[in-house]
C-alpha positions as CSV (number, residue, x, y, z in Angstrom):
1,M,-5.4,-1.4,11.4
2,S,-7.2,-4.7,11.2
3,T,-10.0,-3.5,13.4
4,V,-11.0,-0.8,10.9
5,S,-14.0,-1.8,8.8
6,V,-13.4,-2.5,5.1
7,Y,-16.9,-1.0,4.7
8,V,-15.4,2.4,5.5
9,V,-11.9,2.4,4.1
10,C,-11.7,3.7,0.5
11,Q,-15.5,3.4,0.0
12,E,-17.6,6.1,-1.6
13,S,-17.3,9.4,0.2
14,Y,-14.5,8.0,2.5
15,Q,-12.9,11.5,2.7
16,E,-16.0,12.8,4.4
17,F,-15.5,10.5,7.4
18,P,-13.5,11.7,10.4
19,P,-9.9,10.5,10.5
20,L,-9.6,7.0,12.0
21,C,-5.8,6.8,12.4
22,D,-3.3,9.5,13.6
23,D,-1.2,9.1,10.4
24,L,-4.3,8.8,8.1
25,I,-3.2,5.5,6.7
26,E,-6.8,4.6,6.1
27,R,-7.0,7.4,3.4
28,E,-4.2,5.9,1.3
29,C,-6.6,5.0,-1.5
30,V,-5.8,4.4,-5.2
31,D,-8.2,5.0,-8.0
32,V,-7.4,1.9,-10.1
33,T,-10.2,2.6,-12.6
34,A,-13.2,4.9,-12.6
35,E,-15.2,2.1,-11.1
36,C,-12.7,0.7,-8.6
37,T,-10.9,2.4,-5.7
38,V,-8.9,0.3,-3.3
39,H,-6.6,0.9,-0.3
40,K,-3.0,0.9,-1.5
41,H,-2.4,-2.2,0.6
42,Q,-4.8,-4.1,-1.6
43,L,-2.6,-3.6,-4.6
44,C,-0.3,-6.4,-5.7
45,D,-1.5,-8.8,-2.9
46,G,-2.6,-11.7,-5.1
47,Q,-6.3,-11.1,-4.4
48,L,-8.6,-9.6,-7.0
49,D,-10.4,-6.6,-5.5
50,C,-11.4,-4.9,-8.8
51,S,-13.6,-6.8,-11.1
52,N,-11.2,-6.3,-14.0
53,G,-8.1,-7.3,-11.9
54,G,-6.7,-3.8,-12.2
55,D,-5.4,-3.9,-8.6
56,E,-3.1,-6.8,-9.5
57,S,-1.9,-5.4,-12.8
58,D,-1.3,-1.8,-11.5
59,K,2.0,-0.3,-12.7
60,S,3.3,-0.5,-9.2
61,C,3.0,-4.3,-9.2
62,S,5.6,-4.7,-11.9
63,L,8.5,-4.1,-9.5
64,L,8.1,-5.8,-6.1
65,T,10.7,-6.1,-3.3
66,L,12.4,-9.4,-2.5
67,N,11.7,-8.6,1.1
68,T,8.3,-9.3,2.6
69,C,6.3,-7.6,5.4
70,K,2.9,-7.7,7.0
71,R,1.0,-4.8,5.6
72,R,-0.8,-2.5,8.1
73,F,-4.2,-2.8,6.3
74,G,-5.6,-6.2,5.7
75,S,-5.2,-9.7,7.2
76,L,-2.7,-11.3,4.8
77,P,0.5,-12.8,6.0
78,A,3.8,-11.2,5.1
79,I,4.1,-10.6,1.3
80,S,6.3,-8.6,-1.1
81,F,5.5,-4.9,-1.5
82,P,6.0,-2.5,-4.4
83,L,9.4,-0.7,-4.6
84,T,7.5,2.6,-4.9
85,W,6.6,2.2,-1.2
86,V,10.2,2.2,-0.1
87,S,11.2,5.4,1.8
88,D,8.1,7.2,0.5
89,G,7.3,8.7,3.9
90,V,4.3,6.4,4.5
91,V,4.7,3.5,6.9
92,D,3.1,0.6,5.1
93,C,4.6,-2.4,6.9
94,E,3.8,-3.2,10.5
95,G,7.5,-3.4,11.3
96,E,8.3,-0.3,9.3
97,E,10.5,-2.3,6.9
98,D,9.5,-0.1,4.0
99,E,10.9,3.0,5.7
100,S,14.0,1.4,7.2
101,A,17.0,3.7,7.1
102,D,19.4,0.8,7.0
103,R,18.1,-0.5,3.6
104,P,21.0,-0.9,1.2
105,T,21.1,1.8,-1.5
106,C,23.2,3.1,-4.3
107,G,23.1,6.4,-6.3
108,E,21.7,9.7,-5.2
109,G,18.7,11.8,-6.0
110,S,16.5,10.5,-8.8
111,N,19.2,7.8,-9.5
112,R,18.9,6.4,-6.0
113,R,18.1,2.7,-6.0
114,Y,17.1,0.3,-3.2
């Protein structure tokens, strides 16, 4: 997704643009604050994208995986990703590490842990 312009993804009226990717990954936007909307892959990446730093202090940043991956949006090297992305049905990592069926787990249902 690195060829998709950051001037389109998650910018004002982004939902009015025609789809860019088959799986609509470009529409995975998070309203961090009323003034700042970022792509979910800009959360917890060590780079301030919101003027108040909200993208780095979002609640999803409190629990990161020990594993790393190259996120599909952006140009950063492999970095940790939020546990909330694990097996959520959205492929966030280029190698699909976040959706891997062989990830060790314990528990079931709402008690399932990765």
